[in-house]
C-alpha positions in Angstrom: -95.3 -167.1 -46.7 -97.8 -164.3 -46.6 -100.0 -165.7 -49.5 -98.9 -163.0 -51.9 -97.9 -163.5 -55.6 -94.4 -162.3 -56.3 -94.0 -159.8 -59.1 -90.5 -159.6 -60.5 -89.3 -156.5 -62.4 -87.3 -158.5 -65.0 -88.2 -161.5 -67.1 -84.6 -162.8 -66.9 -84.7 -162.9 -63.1 -82.8 -166.0 -61.8 -85.0 -167.5 -59.1 -83.5 -169.6 -56.2 -83.2 -173.3 -56.7 -85.1 -173.0 -60.0 -83.5 -176.2 -61.3 -85.6 -178.3 -59.0 -88.8 -179.6 -60.8 -91.0 -178.7 -57.8 -89.8 -175.1 -57.9 -92.5 -174.0 -60.4 -91.7 -170.3 -60.3 -93.3 -169.8 -63.7 -96.6 -170.8 -62.2 -96.2 -169.0 -58.8 -94.9 -165.6 -59.9 -95.3 -162.9 -62.5 -92.5 -161.3 -64.5 -92.5 -157.9 -66.2 -89.7 -155.7 -67.5 -89.1 -152.5 -65.5 -90.2 -150.3 -68.3 -93.5 -152.1 -68.5 -94.5 -151.5 -64.8 -96.7 -148.5 -65.7 -98.9 -150.9 -67.7 -98.9 -153.6 -65.0 -102.3 -152.8 -63.5 -104.0 -153.1 -66.9 -102.3 -156.5 -67.5 -103.4 -157.7 -64.1 -107.0 -156.8 -64.8 -106.8 -159.1 -67.9 -105.8 -162.2 -65.9 -108.4 -164.9 -66.0 -110.6 -165.4 -63.0 -108.9 -167.6 -60.4 -105.4 -166.9 -61.7 -104.2 -165.4 -58.4 -105.5 -168.3 -56.4 -103.8 -170.7 -58.8 -100.5 -169.0 -58.3 -100.8 -169.0 -54.5 -101.6 -172.7 -54.7 -98.5 -173.3 -56.9 -96.4 -171.4 -54.4 -97.4 -173.9 -51.7 -94.8 -176.2 -53.3 -92.2 -173.5 -53.5 -92.0 -171.7 -50.1 -91.1 -174.8 -48.0 -88.0 -175.3 -50.2 -86.8 -171.8 -49.3 -86.6 -172.5 -45.6 -83.8 -174.2 -43.7 -86.2 -176.3 -41.6 -84.1 -179.4 -41.1 -81.1 -177.3 -40.0 -83.0 -175.0 -37.7 -85.2 -177.7 -36.1 -82.7 -180.5 -35.9 -82.4 -182.7 -32.9 -80.1 -180.3 -31.2 -82.1 -177.1 -31.6 -83.5 -177.2 -28.0 -81.3 -177.3 -24.9 -80.6 -180.8 -23.5 -82.4 -179.9 -20.3 -85.6 -180.0 -22.3 -85.1 -183.6 -23.3 -87.8 -184.8 -20.9 -90.6 -182.9 -22.8 -93.2 -185.3 -24.0 -93.8 -183.3 -27.1 -90.2 -183.4 -28.1 -90.0 -187.1 -27.6 -93.2 -187.5 -29.7 -91.5 -185.6 -32.5 -88.6 -188.2 -32.5 -86.2 -186.0 -30.5 -83.5 -187.8 -28.5 -84.4 -188.5 -24.8 -81.6 -189.2 -22.3 -82.1 -192.5 -20.5 -81.4 -190.8 -17.2 -83.8 -187.9 -17.7 -86.7 -189.4 -15.9 -90.3 -189.6 -16.9 -91.5 -187.5 -19.8 -93.2 -184.2 -19.0 -96.1 -182.4 -20.6 -95.6 -179.0 -22.1 -97.0 -177.3 -19.0 -94.8 -179.4 -16.7 -91.8 -178.6 -18.9 -92.6 -174.9 -18.8 -92.8 -175.0 -15.0 -89.6 -177.0 -14.4 -87.4 -175.2 -17.1 -84.6 -173.3 -15.3 -84.3 -169.6 -16.0 -81.0 -169.8 -17.9 -82.4 -172.6 -20.0 -85.5 -170.7 -20.8 -83.4 -167.7 -21.8 -81.3 -169.8 -24.1 -84.3 -171.3 -25.7 -85.9 -167.9 -26.1 -82.9 -166.7 -28.1 -83.0 -169.8 -30.2 -86.7 -169.2 -30.9 -85.9 -165.6 -31.9 -83.1 -166.8 -34.2 -85.6 -169.2 -35.8 -88.1 -166.4 -36.4 -90.5 -167.7 -33.8 -90.8 -164.8 -31.5 -93.7 -165.1 -29.1 -93.7 -168.9 -29.1 -94.0 -170.2 -25.5 -90.7 -171.9 -24.5 -92.6 -174.9 -23.0 -94.2 -175.6 -26.4 -91.0 -175.1 -28.4 -89.8 -178.7 -28.5 -93.1 -179.8 -29.9 -92.2 -178.0 -33.1 -90.3 -179.6 -35.9 -90.9 -176.8 -38.5 -91.9 -173.2 -38.9 -95.4 -173.6 -40.3 -95.9 -177.4 -40.5 -93.8 -177.9 -43.6 -92.0 -181.3 -44.0 -88.3 -180.9 -43.0 -87.3 -183.2 -45.9 -88.6 -180.6 -48.4 -86.4 -177.7 -47.2 -83.7 -175.7 -49.0 -80.9 -178.1 -47.9 -82.6 -181.2 -49.3 -83.7 -179.3 -52.4 -80.1 -178.4 -53.1 -79.0 -182.0 -52.6 -81.7 -183.1 -55.1 -80.4 -180.6 -57.7 -76.8 -181.8 -57.2 -77.8 -185.4 -57.5 -79.7 -184.7 -60.7 -76.7 -182.9 -62.2 -74.5 -186.0 -61.7 -76.7 -188.1 -64.0 -78.0 -185.4 -66.4 -76.8 -185.8 -70.0 -74.2 -183.2 -71.3 -75.8 -179.9 -72.2 -75.8 -179.1 -75.9 -74.3 -176.0 -77.5 -76.1 -172.8 -76.6 -78.3 -171.3 -79.3 -76.2 -168.1 -79.5 -72.9 -170.0 -80.2 -73.1 -169.6 -83.9 -73.1 -165.9 -83.6 -70.4 -166.0 -81.0 -68.2 -168.1 -83.2 -68.6 -165.6 -86.1 -67.2 -162.9 -83.8 -64.2 -164.8 -82.7 -63.7 -167.4 -80.0 -63.2 -165.3 -76.8 -65.1 -164.5 -73.6 -66.3 -161.1 -74.8 -67.9 -162.4 -78.0 -69.6 -165.2 -76.1 -71.2 -162.9 -73.5 -72.2 -160.3 -76.1 -73.9 -163.0 -78.2 -75.6 -164.4 -75.1 -76.9 -161.0 -74.0 -78.2 -160.3 -77.5 -80.0 -163.6 -77.7 -81.8 -163.1 -74.4 -82.7 -159.5 -75.4 -84.4 -161.0 -78.5 -86.4 -163.5 -76.4 -87.7 -160.7 -74.2 -88.6 -158.5 -77.2 -90.4 -161.3 -79.0 -93.3 -161.1 -76.6 -93.2 -157.7 -74.8 -96.5 -158.2 -73.0 -95.8 -161.6 -71.6 -95.6 -161.9 -67.8 -93.8 -165.3 -67.9 -90.0 -165.7 -67.4 -87.5 -166.3 -70.2 -86.1 -169.7 -69.6 -82.4 -169.8 -68.8 -80.1 -172.0 -71.0 -77.6 -174.1 -69.2 -73.9 -173.7 -70.3 -72.9 -176.3 -72.8 -70.7 -179.1 -71.6 -68.0 -178.2 -74.0 -67.8 -174.7 -72.6 -67.7 -176.1 -69.0 -64.9 -178.4 -70.0 -62.9 -175.6 -71.7 -63.3 -173.4 -68.6 -62.2 -176.3 -66.4 -59.1 -176.9 -68.5 -58.2 -173.2 -68.6 -58.4 -172.9 -64.8 -56.2 -176.1 -64.4 -53.6 -174.6 -66.7 -53.5 -171.4 -64.8 -53.3 -173.2 -61.5 -50.4 -175.4 -62.8 -48.6 -172.3 -64.0 -48.9 -170.7 -60.6 -47.5 -173.8 -58.9 -44.5 -173.9 -61.3 -43.7 -170.2 -60.8 -40.8 -169.7 -58.3 -41.6 -167.7 -55.2 -39.0 -165.0 -54.9 -38.8 -161.5 -53.5 -39.8 -160.2 -56.9 -43.0 -162.3 -56.9 -46.2 -160.1 -57.1 -47.4 -161.5 -53.9 -44.4 -160.0 -52.1 -44.7 -156.6 -53.6 -46.3 -153.8 -51.7 
């Protein structure tokens, strides 16, 4: 939002909503390991000319998807007494049929009752818009002009829709090592941690993230079945005075 380039202190940092194709974190941020921070300034000096501007430009497609614009600036975000504001009607906000002729922002400001103005001021503060004139509030449909249909809520819905039609994820690259150590949770997580450590060590001066690997469909199915069995076991277990839930 401030036009800065984020610098993350871990190349395995999981960034929000990174599954969405428009969330190009690898183009909008830099990633370094904590132990490499003393060398960071030297690495930054080696960046090609215009790299910072290119990252700021890439972030233009990222930051709108981190805001809850459609939820904050929905049709009910201003008090109903402001329904006559011409600006609000021009933004597609509901206007009551009995509210009379539309008002300009100045007229709305003059006619707004004190309690309504106080309510609207608190809503503006909650939306992070301190200092915005209440009479102009209902002309806003976003924080900084970003499209509401590109906010965090819609981005999450896009991700969930994509998951529904995505092909099953293949076996993870560390599964061979995990299988050799026995099929259990500990061996799986040890093998995964070792694999990611090797990816980071392969290029210690890189300032790009290490791509996360989605859990394999077979692993997800196994976890689902295990949880179902545990849930079924709890349902069949009789509830008596000796049940753990009754002990103190």
